[in-house]
C-alpha positions, 0 to 999 in steps of 0.5 A: 441507478443512484450511487447510494442505490448502487452501494446498497446493491453491492452490500446486499450481494457481498453479504453472501460472501461473509463466510470464508473458511480457511481450508476447512468447513465454515461455521455451522458445518457438522464436520470436524474443524481444525481452524475456521476463519470467517471474514467479518467484513459485511453487515456492520451497523455504523453511527457517528457520535459527538466528542462527549459520548460514552458507551451507550448500549441504548443507542436507538437502532434507527439511527444506525446505518448498515455498512461493510468494512473496510470502511473509511467514513471520513472520505465521504466528506465534505471537504471544509476549510474549518474541519479540525484536521486542517490541511494535514488531514486534507480538510476532511472530517474527523470525530468518533464513530461506533460500529456493531456486528451482530452474529450467532455461533453454533452450539458445538463451538462452545467447546472451541476458542474464538478470536477476533482479528482486526487488520487496522482501526483508525484510531484509539479503538475500544472493543467490546463483546456483549458489553465486556471491554476487550481492550484499547489500541491507540495506534491506528496502523497496527493489526491486533486481536482479542479472544472472545472465549468466555463472553459469547452466546452459542446457539442459533437463537442467541445473538452476540454483539461486537462493538467497536469505538474509533476515535479521531476527534482530537486533532491535529493528530497526523501530518497526512490524511489518516482516514477514520473507522474500521478501515481494514479487514476483520475476521473471526478465527475459531480453533481448538484449545490446542492451536498455533496462535496469531502470527505464531508461524515464522518461516525463514531460509537460513541456507540457500544454494543453487541445488538446495535450500534449508527452510526453517519453520518455527511454530508457537503452539499454545495449550488452552485446555485444562490438561497437558497435551503431547502433540507434534507439528506436521509441515507440508511445503507446497511449491509455486506450482501447487505441488507438495515439495516435502512433508515432515513431522516434529518429535512430540512435545508435551505442553502444559495447560496454559503454556506455549512451546516452540517447535523448530524444523529444518526442511531441505528443498531440492532445486529451490525456485527463488523469489526474485523481482522478475519471478516472485515465486512463492511457497506455502508452509501448511502447519498442522498440530497433531495428536494421535493422528488427528489434526487439532489445528492448521495454519497456512503461511506464504513465504519465499526462498531468497537471499537478500543482504546489504554490503558496505562497499557495494550496496544491495544484493538479491540472490547473488545479483547486485543492483540499485533499489529504485524505490518510492515512498507511499502513504496508505490512502487510495485517493477516492477510497480514502484509507479503505483501499481495495487491493485492486487500486494498489495493483493498478498503481503498482503496475504503473510504477513498475512501468517507470522502473520502480522496484521498491516501496517504503511504507511511509510512515507506518505499517501497511495493510497486510494484503498490501504486503501480499501484493508486493510478494506476488508482484515482486516489489521490495519493501521497507516496512516503517513503524513510526513518524514520531517517538516521544517528541511531538509533531502534532499535539495529539499524535503517537508521542502520547502513547510511544512509551507505553505502546511502541515496543508492543506495536513493533513486536506485533507488526514484526511478527505479522510481517516477517514471512513476507519475502518482499520485506528487506528492511524494517524502519524504526522511524521517520525524521524523528525529532527526539534525535537532537536530544542525544541521550534520549534518542540513543536510549530509545533506539537501543531499546527498539532495535532489539525488539525487531531482532528478537522477533525477526533476526533475519532482517536489518533495521534502518531509520530515516535520519533527520538532519543527522549532521545537525544532531550529530547522529553519525558521530554520537553513536546513534546511526551505528545502532542501525544495521543499515543507516538511512538518511532523508535527502542529504545524500552527500552527507550520507556518502561522507558518513560512509567514507568516514567509516567504510564498514557502514551500510547505507541507503537513501530513505527519502529523496527528491525527484531531481537529476542530481539525486539520481546521479548521487545514487548511480555513481556511488556503489555503497549507496544501496538505493533511494526512495523518492518522495513520493510515488503517488499524490496523496490526501492531506499534507496541504499547505493551503486551502483550497488544495487538499492533496499533496502533489509530489507523486510520479503518479497522480491519485487516479494512478495516471503517470505524470509528465515529469515521471517519464524523466525518471523512467528514462533513468530507471527503466530497463525497457527502451522508451522515449517521451516528449514534453513541453516545458513552460518554466524551470522546475522549482528546485526543492531544498535539500533539507527534510521537512521542506515539503513543497508539495504543490508545485506548479506543473511545468511539463506537459505531454501535449502539443496544444499550447494555449498560444496557438500562434507561431512561437518558440516552445521548449521541448524535452525528450526523455529517453534511455535510447542511444539516439533520439531524433525529433520530427515536426510534421515529418521534418527532422529537427535533429538527432541527439545522443544519450547524455552521460550526465542523464540530462534530457535531450532538448530542442527549441521548436517553433510551434506549428499545429500538427504532429511532434514525433520522437524516435529512439534508436539503439544500434541504428534500430528504432526501438521506441517512438512517441508522438504528440498531436495538436488537439482540435475542439472537444467532440466526444468521450472515449472510455478505456478500462484498465481491467476488462474482467472483474471478480465478485470481490471487495478488493477487485476494481477496474479504473475506467478513464474517460477522456475528452477527445477531438474528432481525430481522437486526440486528447483535449488537454484543457477540457473540463466537461462534467461527465456523467456515468451510468452503470447497468448489469452486474456492477456498481460505480464505487467512486469517481475521481480526477487529478485536480488536487484542489477539487472538492467534488465528492468521490461517492458520486456518478459524475465528475469534471474532467481535469486536463481532459480526463476523469475516472470512474472506478467500478466493482462487481455486484453479482457472481457473474454477468456483464457490467455496462458503463456509459459516459455522457456530457452535454455537447459531446458524443458519449461512449460505453464500455463492457466489463465481464464479471467472472470467477476469480480463477478466470481473471 
């Protein structure tokens, strides 16, 4: 089946999933409803327009095509050196796009309040309902919503049209690939007139002890009826195992028409199960607005009970444990998916990063999708939630500096209110490498107004900033840095430590760092430095310095989620699990400058996890072994090449090895016991394709995906590292090919296809389910090679 037909098949199936109620009946049901949430992701009409367009309700419907959202139209390409986004935007297209959603509502909903919520539209979005303009939102990374009440038609024969215009035509507008369109989820929310508003519940844990914790729940209840209402708020706390832990109810309060009132309740939880990295236990607070025994509105909020804090002398503490934050910076794109990233793609990447010892994520340089934070909550990752890449001084002609004065406090308020219940978040960041800072008075005035917005909407978390050349701008001495709760600095680790020594009451963290050993030792050997965030965790689209490269190659992972050879050195420093890994080094690693803004993102690869050099004759190879084991012994074809101990300076164990075909094997030992091994084998000629899936079960959900890696191997199953065969994928049964990709950062092949060239012997097909149950059979073939097939079961979400 062709890719386009695959996607139509998936779209048709997913239409049946369009209505998703939140613990209450769906729209159209006759039972009383306190709150109804409808996923508005399916069956949108889409149209690209030119830069001179205006609101034209008369667009010919025949020119529109049907899409589902989240939808990033820019990732469909093509790559072109002439695209106005340039290298920063990965040479992908940009412009104006229209979306329209046609829907009906039952007649009895005319007595209720109706809202639409967008998790993110890229960018400069305008929204209309039935021709009425609801508002404009410039920043593409924030969530927002509008009330539709008063502009709707009700009844089965009266349709409504929700129209969205997304405009990224003015370029350059970003330093990395931004995507385009309604690239995050959309929902319709229907409530009674008295209700908890969007992001109106805030759960915090002000007191935590071993035997009990105090959970504070604040609910903001709004009365949009025409009469005063006396109401209470009932809270049911649901434990990590689904049991009801406590139920409380507030005293009644009377809310005047058009007014809002905060309800505050402290709830004691006995023997709390704490949210931690190894055991990320989550509770739920079910809040019900009640009057005369009837529930008028309900709201479900996930949260965790945990104590996170920063200390000047010892860095970061979580639940009484002091450890280093070992983080990476991540941009928001998902490689082949562009900006519209299924959550399964992030889960695939985060599992790989966790294997390397990563325990934290910095959302560079903007707020992420809310479901990404949900995933970090569930998987046990710490998060630095960042707001802006610029303030009033531009980095690009058309970037956020144009809107900062009017929108920054609104965007910060809304993002903090949206994100403040996530236990994963330990820091907010007010900005990255802000170019206002050389103007001391300007920068201090902005930051002194911005930090209180964070604190007013979430007084439980500290605020940092990724300072830009602070010694040049005098941020450590002119008062700017000390406006922050935790001082963050990019790259200049020695200066950050010196700033702490100058004032030991400061709390400090490295907000963006190099991959090199010196950077790691700065963190390891300085207790005050709470942690570091490497640039970057995963290769990302854009920020290219020259065509034909379209991807920034600074990640521990390539954009398919595969671990790079150089990342195993980081694993040897960060992971707690015994590990050993061999690489061939062909040249010294290019030394990155210690200055922010350098971005040598497309460095030549010099470390290779293979024993198949281009020169097959006898010659000397530089071999490095990365390991956290006490001793490592290296063998070539069974002969020992010597034993080396763990180096105190964290340097790799190195050997000069005379190449001969066969097997190179490293054995890691602790206390004399073998605890880890790794081997490389010399590859022969390409013989066949081997398929391996990271998931053998999928649910019929937009966010669920399986990465199937196709590897070209020889007759013994050894990867052929120089194989570049064009691999064709075919799918049968209950699934579709959502995208294909490889790790070649200069490739211009389309992602929406059923074939891909292997790069260094591998490529991937990413599969989704297209039916409620069944089997997906994926096959791979290439001329002159033996093919392979793999089966993935489609099951109910509870059976994954």
